[in-house]
C-alpha positions as CSV (number, residue, x, y, z in Angstrom):
1,M,90.0,79.3,57.3
2,S,88.6,81.1,54.3
3,V,84.9,81.4,54.3
4,N,82.7,82.5,51.4
5,Y,79.1,83.6,51.9
6,L,76.6,83.2,49.0
7,S,73.7,85.6,48.7
8,D,70.5,85.5,46.8
9,N,69.3,88.4,44.6
10,R,68.0,90.2,47.6
11,G,71.4,90.2,49.3
12,E,70.3,87.6,51.9
13,T,73.0,85.1,52.9
14,I,71.8,81.6,51.8
15,A,74.9,79.5,52.0
16,V,78.4,79.3,53.2
17,Q,81.4,77.7,51.4
18,I,84.6,76.5,53.1
19,P,87.7,75.1,51.4
20,I,87.7,71.3,51.0
21,E,90.7,70.9,53.2
22,D,88.9,72.6,56.0
23,W,85.8,70.4,55.3
24,K,88.0,67.3,55.6
25,K,89.3,68.5,59.0
26,I,85.7,68.9,60.2
27,K,84.7,65.5,58.9
28,N,87.8,64.0,60.6
29,K,86.8,65.5,63.9
30,Y,83.0,64.9,63.4
31,P,82.7,61.8,61.2
32,D,78.9,61.8,61.3
33,V,78.6,65.4,60.1
34,D,77.0,64.2,56.8
35,D,74.1,62.7,58.7
36,I,72.8,66.1,60.1
37,D,69.7,66.1,57.9
38,G,68.0,63.4,60.0
39,E,66.0,63.8,63.2
40,L,68.1,64.3,66.2
41,P,68.0,61.6,68.8
42,Q,66.6,62.6,72.2
43,W,70.1,62.5,73.9
44,Q,71.3,65.1,71.5
45,K,68.2,67.3,72.1
46,D,68.8,67.0,75.8
47,L,72.5,68.0,75.4
48,I,71.5,71.0,73.3
49,D,69.0,72.1,76.0
50,K,71.7,71.7,78.6
51,R,74.2,73.8,76.6
52,L,71.6,76.4,75.8
53,N,70.8,76.6,79.5
54,A,74.5,77.0,80.3
55,I,74.8,79.7,77.7
56,S,71.9,81.6,79.2
57,Q,73.6,81.4,82.6
58,D,76.9,82.6,81.2
59,P,76.7,84.2,77.8
60,N,80.4,84.9,77.8
61,S,81.0,81.1,77.5
62,I,80.1,81.1,73.8
63,Q,83.0,80.6,71.4
64,D,82.8,82.4,68.0
65,I,83.2,80.6,64.7
66,Q,86.7,81.9,64.3
67,G,87.6,80.3,67.6
68,L,86.3,77.0,66.3
69,F,88.3,77.3,63.1
70,D,91.4,78.1,65.1
71,E,90.8,75.1,67.3
72,L,90.5,72.8,64.2
73,D,93.7,74.3,62.7
74,K,95.6,73.5,65.9
75,E,94.6,69.8,65.8
76,V,95.9,69.1,62.4
């Protein structure tokens, strides 16, 4: 996956662009991804807390973004 980072005039990263085909793969796997602007339901907050706790117990369990992209590429 090709990722482009957009920066402001101070050099701060302000956005990320991905190719449309990769976006389609993400939307296929996560159909509700467009609704991420709204308030999270409590069950999602609880799940995030659970995962953050697991990460704090085992920091090596975190998968980097390239690992996610590789996983998405395998599924299509």
